[in-house]
C-alpha positions as CSV (number, residue, x, y, z in Angstrom):
1,M,-83.9,4.4,6.9
2,F,-82.2,7.3,5.0
3,A,-84.3,10.4,4.6
4,K,-82.0,13.0,3.1
5,S,-79.6,11.1,0.8
6,F,-80.0,11.5,-3.0
7,I,-78.0,10.7,-6.1
8,P,-78.2,13.2,-9.1
9,Y,-79.5,11.6,-12.2
10,G,-76.5,11.0,-14.3
11,G,-74.2,11.8,-11.4
12,Y,-72.4,8.5,-11.8
13,W,-70.1,6.7,-14.2
14,S,-68.0,3.7,-14.8
15,S,-65.1,2.7,-16.9
16,P,-65.6,-0.4,-19.0
17,F,-64.5,-3.5,-17.2
18,A,-61.6,-5.5,-18.7
19,R,-60.9,-9.2,-17.9
20,W,-57.7,-9.5,-15.9
21,Q,-54.4,-9.3,-17.8
22,G,-56.2,-7.4,-20.4
23,S,-56.0,-3.7,-21.6
24,F,-56.1,-2.3,-18.0
25,A,-53.5,-4.7,-16.5
26,N,-50.7,-2.1,-16.3
27,L,-52.7,0.9,-15.3
28,H,-52.2,2.3,-11.8
29,T,-55.5,1.8,-9.9
30,I,-55.8,5.3,-8.4
31,K,-54.3,7.2,-11.3
32,F,-56.6,5.5,-13.7
33,A,-59.6,6.2,-11.4
34,A,-58.6,9.8,-11.2
35,E,-58.4,10.2,-15.0
36,V,-61.8,8.6,-15.5
37,T,-63.3,10.7,-12.7
38,R,-61.9,14.0,-13.9
39,K,-63.2,13.4,-17.4
40,A,-66.6,12.3,-16.1
41,L,-67.0,15.5,-14.0
42,E,-65.8,17.7,-16.9
43,A,-68.4,16.0,-19.3
44,R,-71.1,16.7,-16.7
45,K,-69.9,20.2,-16.1
46,I,-69.6,19.5,-12.4
47,P,-66.7,21.5,-10.7
48,P,-64.6,19.6,-8.1
49,A,-65.3,22.5,-5.7
50,V,-68.8,21.1,-5.2
51,F,-67.6,18.3,-3.0
52,S,-67.2,18.3,0.7
53,N,-65.5,14.9,0.9
54,L,-64.1,12.1,-1.3
55,Y,-64.7,8.5,-0.2
56,L,-62.5,5.9,-1.9
57,G,-63.2,2.2,-2.0
58,M,-60.5,-0.3,-3.1
59,T,-59.5,-3.8,-2.0
60,V,-56.2,-4.5,-3.7
61,P,-53.2,-2.4,-2.6
62,A,-51.4,-0.4,-5.3
63,P,-48.1,1.6,-5.1
64,A,-48.6,4.7,-2.9
65,S,-52.2,3.8,-2.1
66,F,-51.3,4.7,1.5
67,Y,-52.2,8.2,0.4
68,G,-55.6,7.1,-0.9
69,A,-58.5,9.5,-1.1
70,P,-56.5,12.8,-0.6
71,W,-54.2,11.8,-3.5
72,L,-57.1,11.1,-5.8
73,A,-58.8,14.3,-4.8
74,G,-55.7,16.3,-5.6
75,M,-55.4,14.6,-9.1
76,I,-59.0,15.7,-10.0
77,G,-58.4,19.3,-8.9
78,A,-60.2,19.0,-5.5
79,E,-57.1,19.7,-3.3
80,G,-59.2,21.1,-0.5
81,I,-61.0,17.9,0.4
82,T,-60.1,14.6,1.9
83,G,-61.8,11.4,3.1
84,P,-61.4,7.8,4.1
85,V,-60.5,4.6,2.2
86,F,-63.0,1.7,2.5
87,S,-62.0,-1.9,2.0
88,Q,-64.7,-4.5,2.6
89,A,-64.0,-7.1,-0.1
90,C,-66.8,-7.4,-2.6
91,A,-69.2,-5.3,-0.4
92,T,-66.9,-2.3,-0.7
93,S,-69.1,-0.3,-3.1
94,A,-72.2,-0.8,-1.0
95,R,-70.3,0.2,2.1
96,V,-69.0,3.4,0.4
97,I,-72.5,4.4,-0.8
98,G,-74.1,3.5,2.6
99,S,-71.4,5.4,4.5
100,A,-71.8,8.5,2.3
101,A,-75.5,8.4,2.8
102,R,-75.0,8.3,6.6
103,A,-72.8,11.4,6.3
104,V,-75.4,13.2,4.3
105,E,-78.0,12.3,6.9
106,T,-76.0,14.1,9.6
107,E,-74.5,17.0,7.7
108,D,-76.7,19.5,6.0
109,D,-74.3,20.5,3.3
110,A,-72.5,17.2,2.5
111,S,-71.8,16.4,-1.1
112,I,-69.7,13.3,-1.3
113,L,-67.8,12.1,-4.3
114,C,-67.6,8.3,-4.1
115,V,-65.0,6.5,-6.2
116,T,-64.4,2.8,-6.2
117,A,-61.5,1.2,-8.1
118,D,-59.4,-2.0,-8.3
119,R,-56.9,-3.8,-10.4
120,T,-56.9,-7.6,-9.9
121,S,-54.3,-8.0,-12.7
122,N,-50.7,-8.0,-11.5
123,G,-51.8,-7.9,-7.9
124,P,-49.1,-7.4,-5.3
125,H,-46.8,-10.1,-4.0
126,L,-46.2,-9.2,-0.4
127,L,-43.3,-10.2,1.9
128,Y,-43.9,-9.9,5.6
129,P,-40.7,-9.9,7.7
130,N,-40.5,-12.8,10.1
131,P,-37.2,-13.0,12.1
132,N,-38.4,-16.3,13.7
133,N,-38.3,-18.2,10.4
134,P,-35.2,-20.2,9.5
135,G,-32.6,-17.7,8.3
136,G,-35.1,-14.9,9.0
137,R,-36.9,-15.7,5.7
138,G,-40.1,-13.6,5.3
139,D,-43.7,-14.9,4.9
140,A,-45.0,-14.3,1.4
141,E,-48.5,-13.7,0.2
142,D,-50.0,-13.3,-3.3
143,W,-52.7,-10.8,-2.4
144,V,-55.2,-11.6,-5.0
145,W,-54.7,-15.2,-5.7
146,E,-54.3,-16.5,-2.2
147,N,-57.3,-14.6,-0.9
148,F,-59.5,-16.0,-3.6
149,N,-58.5,-19.4,-2.6
150,R,-58.4,-19.4,1.2
151,D,-60.7,-17.9,3.8
152,P,-58.3,-17.7,6.9
153,F,-61.3,-18.2,9.3
154,V,-63.0,-21.1,7.6
155,G,-60.1,-22.5,5.6
156,N,-61.9,-22.9,2.3
157,A,-61.8,-21.3,-1.2
158,M,-64.6,-19.1,-2.4
159,I,-65.7,-21.7,-4.9
160,Q,-66.2,-24.1,-2.0
161,T,-68.9,-21.8,-0.5
162,A,-70.8,-22.1,-3.8
163,E,-70.5,-25.8,-3.7
164,N,-71.6,-26.0,-0.1
165,T,-74.7,-23.9,-0.9
166,A,-75.5,-25.9,-4.0
167,K,-75.3,-29.2,-2.1
168,D,-77.4,-27.9,0.8
169,C,-80.1,-26.6,-1.6
170,G,-80.0,-29.2,-4.3
171,I,-78.8,-26.9,-7.0
172,T,-77.6,-28.7,-10.1
173,T,-75.1,-27.8,-12.8
174,A,-77.9,-27.7,-15.4
175,E,-79.8,-25.1,-13.3
176,Q,-76.6,-23.0,-13.0
177,H,-76.0,-23.1,-16.7
178,E,-79.6,-22.0,-17.4
179,V,-78.9,-18.9,-15.3
180,T,-75.6,-18.2,-17.1
181,L,-77.4,-18.3,-20.4
182,M,-80.2,-16.0,-19.1
183,R,-77.6,-13.5,-17.7
184,Y,-75.7,-13.5,-21.0
185,A,-78.9,-12.8,-22.9
186,Q,-79.7,-10.0,-20.5
187,Y,-76.3,-8.5,-21.1
188,Q,-77.0,-8.5,-24.8
189,Q,-79.8,-6.1,-24.1
190,A,-77.3,-3.5,-22.9
191,L,-75.4,-3.9,-26.2
192,A,-78.4,-3.4,-28.3
193,D,-78.7,-0.2,-30.5
194,D,-75.0,0.4,-30.4
195,A,-74.7,-0.2,-26.7
196,A,-77.3,2.5,-25.9
197,F,-77.8,1.3,-22.3
198,H,-74.1,1.4,-21.5
199,K,-73.7,4.8,-23.1
200,K,-76.0,6.2,-20.4
201,Y,-73.2,5.9,-17.9
202,M,-70.0,4.3,-19.3
203,S,-66.9,6.4,-20.0
204,V,-64.8,5.9,-23.1
205,V,-61.2,5.2,-21.9
206,E,-57.9,5.9,-23.6
207,V,-55.4,3.3,-22.4
208,N,-52.1,5.0,-21.8
209,P,-50.0,2.8,-19.4
210,T,-46.8,4.9,-19.7
211,G,-48.3,8.4,-19.9
212,K,-46.6,8.9,-23.2
213,K,-48.7,7.1,-25.8
214,V,-52.4,6.0,-26.1
215,V,-52.2,2.3,-27.1
216,A,-56.0,1.6,-27.2
217,T,-59.4,3.2,-26.9
218,M,-62.1,1.3,-25.0
219,A,-65.8,2.2,-25.2
220,D,-67.1,-1.0,-23.7
221,D,-66.3,-4.1,-21.7
222,E,-63.4,-6.3,-22.8
223,G,-63.1,-10.0,-22.4
224,V,-66.7,-11.1,-22.0
225,F,-66.9,-14.7,-23.1
226,P,-69.8,-15.8,-25.2
227,S,-72.0,-18.3,-23.4
228,T,-73.8,-21.0,-25.4
229,A,-75.8,-24.1,-24.3
230,E,-73.4,-26.2,-26.3
231,G,-70.3,-24.7,-24.8
232,L,-71.5,-24.8,-21.3
233,G,-72.6,-28.4,-21.8
234,K,-69.0,-29.4,-22.4
235,L,-67.7,-28.0,-19.1
236,K,-66.9,-30.2,-16.1
237,P,-67.1,-29.0,-12.5
238,V,-64.0,-27.3,-11.2
239,L,-63.8,-29.3,-8.0
240,P,-63.9,-33.1,-7.7
241,D,-67.5,-34.3,-7.1
242,G,-68.7,-30.7,-7.5
243,V,-71.4,-29.0,-9.6
244,V,-69.9,-25.5,-10.2
245,T,-68.2,-25.1,-13.6
246,Y,-66.1,-22.2,-14.9
247,G,-69.1,-21.2,-17.0
248,A,-71.2,-20.7,-13.8
249,Q,-68.9,-18.3,-12.1
250,T,-67.4,-14.9,-12.7
251,Y,-63.8,-13.9,-13.4
252,P,-61.4,-11.2,-12.0
253,A,-61.4,-7.9,-13.9
254,D,-60.1,-4.4,-13.7
255,G,-61.9,-1.1,-13.7
256,N,-63.4,1.8,-11.6
257,A,-66.7,3.6,-11.0
258,G,-67.9,6.8,-9.4
259,M,-71.1,8.3,-7.9
260,I,-72.2,11.4,-6.2
261,V,-74.2,11.2,-2.9
262,T,-75.7,14.4,-1.7
263,T,-78.7,16.3,-0.5
264,K,-82.0,16.5,-2.3
265,E,-81.4,20.2,-3.3
266,K,-77.9,19.6,-4.5
267,A,-78.9,16.5,-6.4
268,R,-81.5,18.4,-8.3
269,E,-78.9,21.1,-9.1
270,L,-76.4,18.6,-10.4
271,S,-78.9,16.3,-12.2
272,K,-79.0,16.1,-16.0
273,D,-82.8,15.9,-15.6
274,S,-84.2,17.5,-12.5
275,K,-87.5,15.7,-13.0
276,I,-85.8,12.4,-12.1
277,E,-85.2,11.9,-8.4
278,I,-83.1,9.1,-6.9
279,Q,-83.3,8.6,-3.2
280,L,-81.2,6.2,-1.2
281,L,-83.5,4.5,1.4
282,S,-81.4,2.0,3.3
283,F,-78.2,-0.1,3.6
284,G,-78.1,-3.5,5.2
285,E,-75.6,-6.3,5.7
286,G,-75.7,-9.9,6.8
287,R,-73.6,-12.9,7.4
288,A,-74.2,-16.6,6.7
289,E,-72.9,-19.7,8.5
290,K,-69.3,-20.5,7.9
291,G,-68.6,-21.6,4.3
292,Y,-71.9,-20.5,2.8
293,M,-71.1,-17.1,1.3
294,P,-74.0,-17.1,-1.3
295,K,-76.5,-17.4,1.4
296,A,-75.5,-14.1,3.1
297,N,-77.5,-12.2,0.5
298,A,-80.7,-13.2,2.2
299,P,-80.2,-11.6,5.6
300,A,-78.6,-8.5,4.0
301,A,-81.5,-8.0,1.7
302,R,-84.0,-8.6,4.5
303,R,-82.4,-6.0,6.7
304,A,-82.2,-3.4,3.9
305,L,-85.9,-4.0,2.9
306,A,-87.0,-3.7,6.6
307,K,-85.1,-0.5,7.1
308,A,-86.6,0.9,3.9
309,G,-90.0,-0.1,5.0
310,V,-90.8,-2.0,1.8
311,G,-91.3,-5.6,0.9
312,I,-89.8,-7.7,-1.9
313,N,-93.1,-7.5,-3.8
314,D,-92.7,-3.7,-3.9
315,I,-89.3,-4.0,-5.6
316,K,-89.5,-3.4,-9.4
317,A,-85.8,-4.2,-10.3
318,V,-83.1,-6.2,-8.6
319,K,-79.4,-6.3,-9.3
320,T,-77.0,-8.8,-7.7
321,H,-73.3,-9.3,-7.5
322,N,-73.4,-12.9,-8.6
323,P,-69.9,-14.4,-8.5
324,F,-71.6,-17.7,-8.9
325,A,-74.9,-18.6,-10.6
326,V,-75.7,-20.4,-7.3
327,N,-76.1,-16.9,-5.7
328,D,-79.1,-16.0,-7.9
329,I,-80.7,-19.4,-7.6
330,F,-80.6,-19.3,-3.9
331,L,-81.9,-15.7,-3.7
332,S,-84.7,-16.6,-6.1
333,R,-85.8,-19.5,-4.0
334,E,-85.5,-17.6,-0.7
335,F,-87.7,-14.7,-1.8
336,N,-89.8,-16.5,-4.4
337,L,-88.3,-14.0,-6.8
338,P,-88.4,-14.9,-10.5
339,L,-84.9,-15.2,-12.0
340,D,-85.8,-12.9,-14.9
341,R,-86.6,-10.1,-12.5
342,M,-82.9,-9.9,-11.6
343,N,-80.0,-8.5,-13.5
344,N,-81.6,-7.1,-16.6
345,Y,-78.9,-5.5,-18.8
346,G,-76.0,-7.4,-17.1
347,S,-74.3,-8.5,-14.0
348,S,-70.9,-9.4,-12.7
349,L,-71.4,-13.1,-13.6
350,I,-71.0,-11.9,-17.2
351,W,-68.9,-8.7,-17.3
352,G,-66.5,-9.7,-14.5
353,H,-65.5,-8.7,-11.0
354,P,-62.9,-6.0,-10.3
355,Q,-64.0,-6.3,-6.6
356,G,-64.2,-2.7,-5.3
357,P,-66.2,-1.1,-8.2
358,T,-68.4,-4.1,-9.0
359,G,-71.3,-3.2,-6.7
360,M,-71.2,0.5,-7.7
361,R,-71.7,-0.3,-11.4
362,L,-74.6,-2.6,-10.5
363,V,-76.3,0.2,-8.5
364,I,-75.8,2.5,-11.5
365,E,-77.4,0.0,-13.8
366,L,-80.2,-0.5,-11.3
367,I,-80.9,3.2,-11.4
368,E,-80.9,3.3,-15.2
369,E,-83.2,0.3,-15.4
370,L,-85.7,1.9,-13.0
371,V,-85.7,5.1,-15.1
372,L,-86.6,3.1,-18.2
373,L,-89.4,1.4,-16.2
374,G,-90.8,4.8,-15.2
375,G,-89.5,4.7,-11.6
376,G,-90.0,2.5,-8.6
377,Y,-88.1,0.8,-5.9
378,G,-84.9,-1.1,-6.6
379,M,-82.6,-3.3,-4.6
380,F,-78.9,-4.3,-5.0
381,T,-77.4,-7.1,-3.0
382,G,-74.1,-8.9,-3.2
383,C,-72.0,-11.3,-1.2
384,A,-68.5,-10.8,0.0
385,A,-65.6,-12.6,1.5
386,G,-66.1,-13.9,5.0
387,D,-69.5,-15.3,4.2
388,T,-71.0,-11.8,4.3
389,A,-73.1,-9.6,2.1
390,A,-74.4,-6.0,1.8
391,A,-77.6,-4.6,0.2
392,I,-79.0,-1.2,-0.8
393,V,-82.6,-0.2,-1.4
394,L,-83.3,3.0,-3.4
395,E,-86.3,4.6,-5.1
396,V,-86.4,6.4,-8.5
397,R,-89.1,8.9,-9.0
398,A,-89.4,9.8,-12.7
399,G,-91.2,13.1,-13.3
């Protein structure tokens, strides 16, 4: 259990998320994240000198990303700090936040800037030298597409893990579509009153791919597809003899998010409302049997809850990374957790999945939902490649 790790209220932000091959498709991952981070810190009047380290999370290589966190730190005016780069597939955000909390637990003055960023659009096409091939031809890999479609350990695509879980648990297409409709309706809550919920944390982005001309201004997510019962009813399963349709799964996206993890005293100093206290309580991870990725959320959540010393009935709000509607149905059954207690105001099933920053945005939304509820315990959990998952439990105390 964490005892010293806190997040300043308002000490977090996210770009809008854009469906892949959309407005962010040609923005450099780290340069884009640096621009959003710099402007977010300026808006909050937080000087870069506050930070002792920068932790960067990303899963898709970008040009010069070898220089990672130190490069990003330099671009935001924090040339005196450095830090690691984390890459743990869809669990990257949870790992970054959990690792930052562990550092704060052991260092009295740690103030860690956590940034997560990815661009699934125009992902790298890699060529690995192989002198043993005929003619010395190299081995090629399409980083994003091939890793979506084949787990090298198990040999199946990610969608197959949803199909395996659905078959094992008797989850139907109709059940999945009901969840999709519910999640889409929950996302509409975030857009109400001129997107008041999103404005609590979302940065307005000027899209400038060449550095010479702003070609668009984005204040909210791009590419969210409207879900209707009629439209979903027309969809057929993606795989032969399957039950998972395109409407019951997420889609690749681009974007970034940031968060400050620090001590109680520093969090109070940096908070936009010192009466609101956000404490990180635990991080947990788990792994399911081979080929059943959605099931990994259960052991991860149980470990995080046990470390935090709370039960599922103590949790007031839950956010999940739900690449498949199957994920939420399985978790609901496993914990006897009503589906409408999860993912109020949105989830990755609806607004897309940039990979690295997905979980961080969900944790941010979890915090803001708990503030609206007057405080309480919250849990994030999300599955990741390799039939794994990670979870975080936190508590919001609101004045």
